[in-house]
N, C-alpha and C positions, 0 to 999 in steps of 0.2 A: 559553402559559411559564406554566410553578411559576417562583416566585420562590425557593422552597425551595433550597438548594444536595447535592444530594445525597451530596459528596464530603468532605460535616464534620458532624459529630455539634453533639450541643448546648451543646459546648460550645467548637465552633473547632477540634477534634481533625480530623485526614486521616482518612478511612476507606473502606474500599470499600466501592457501595452493595447490601444483603444483596436480591440476587434469589431467596431459597425462594423466596416464594408468586406467583415468576410463571409464567404457561403456556407449559410448551415448542413451539414454535414453526420452523417450516423459515423459515430467517430465510438473505437472498440479502444481501452486498456490492457491489458494483464502483467500487471505482477506477480514477482514469487519473496523469499526469504525463508532460513530457514533455520529453526531453534534448535542449539543442541546443548543436549541433558549429560547429566548419568545416565545410563543404563539402565537403574532403579528406581531413577527420578521419572525415564518415560513409564517406567511397568507399573507405579502408580498412577498415573494421569490416563492409560488402559484401562485400566482395573477401578478407576475413576473412586483412589483413594485421596488423593489428597484432602485434608483439612477443609481448605478454604472451597471447597466446595466444585462443581463441575467445569475445567479451564476448557477444554474443548468448544463448549458453552459460552462463556464470559469473549473469550478471544473473540470468536464470532462480534459474538452484539459489539465490541470492540471494536472492532474497526470495521465494521460494516460503521456506524459509529465517524469514528476518525474518516475513512473514506469521505461523508456526507459531510465535514467541518472541515478541509482539506481550509477553504478562503477563510476560515477564521487562524489556523494555526501557520500558514507559511505568506510572509506578507506580499502582497503585487499580484494573485493566484485570484483570479474571477472567480466567485460563485455558479457554481453550476449548476440547470437541474441535471439533476443524475434522473437518467431512466432504470437502472441494472447496474446495480453491485452485489457481488456475493462475495465470497468466502470464502474459502475452502481450507480446512488443515486437517494433513494427511500424519497418525505418526509413524515415525517411518524407524529403525531398529540398526536398520544399520548404518544411522548419522550415528549415534542414537537422539530420536530427537523429535521431533514434528519440521515438516515442514510445509507452510503457506502461500495456498498462491487464492491472489486476488482479479476479478475478472471486475470490469467497470464500461458503462456506457453508456451518452448520448446520443443527442440529435443536436445540434446546439452548432457554436462562430470556435470552439478550441474544446484545444482535446480535453484528456481525462488523462493522462499522464499520472502526473502528480498525487488524483484522490485513487487512484492504485498502489499508491507508493506509499502513500501517505497512512494505509487499508492494512499492507500487512506490517507498515512497522508498528503503527499501534496493538495489531493483535501481537506481535513477538514479544509489544513491552509488555501486553498482558500479562502474555505468557509464564513473561521473565518475574512481575511483578506477586502472580498468584505460584510461587514454584522457591521463590529465591530461600527460603527459612528450611529448606528441603535440601541444596542444589548453590552453592556460592557463585559454582566455575559456569552457570551455563551464558552463550555465546549467542548470540546475533548477528546470523553468515549469511553473505553470499543476496541482500536486500540489491536486488535488481527487476529492471525495465523488462518483459521479455519480448512483450509485442503491443505494436498498437498500428492501428489503419483507423483512415478517414483524411481531411483536409487536407490542407496541399504539399506537405510532405510526402503524402501515401502511407505505404506497409513500413512496419518495421519489424521487424523479425532476427531475435538476437541470437549464438548460435548452440 
């Protein structure tokens, strides 16, 4: 690991990292998150009886939108031409809650880890928003990068 702070210039001012000399490569990132609910809240999601509408459809769209807007939300991230952004939501009674996974890919000079993490986080927040009137104890947990490949740093796979 380099000790040089890449998001600060020599005077300590914030800056966006210059990726102009980097090679374009295929880059993919996968992130996950869990939204923990009461069992009866999850049943309403599965049965489609939530008063605000289809929770999973809204969360999927929000996650995709959030991933695409990452550079507008997180300072110093690069706008990236995303080739693919997929958000999967899986109700899981063993949590109980919803497991979220976002897969993002591009062919570019910088990775898409932040886009994948933003996608699962925005998706999780949307689920929270749509269910909060039914369940005040909802928790968003285990937000993490589980896989990335491409670029100089190569492949990462979480345990």
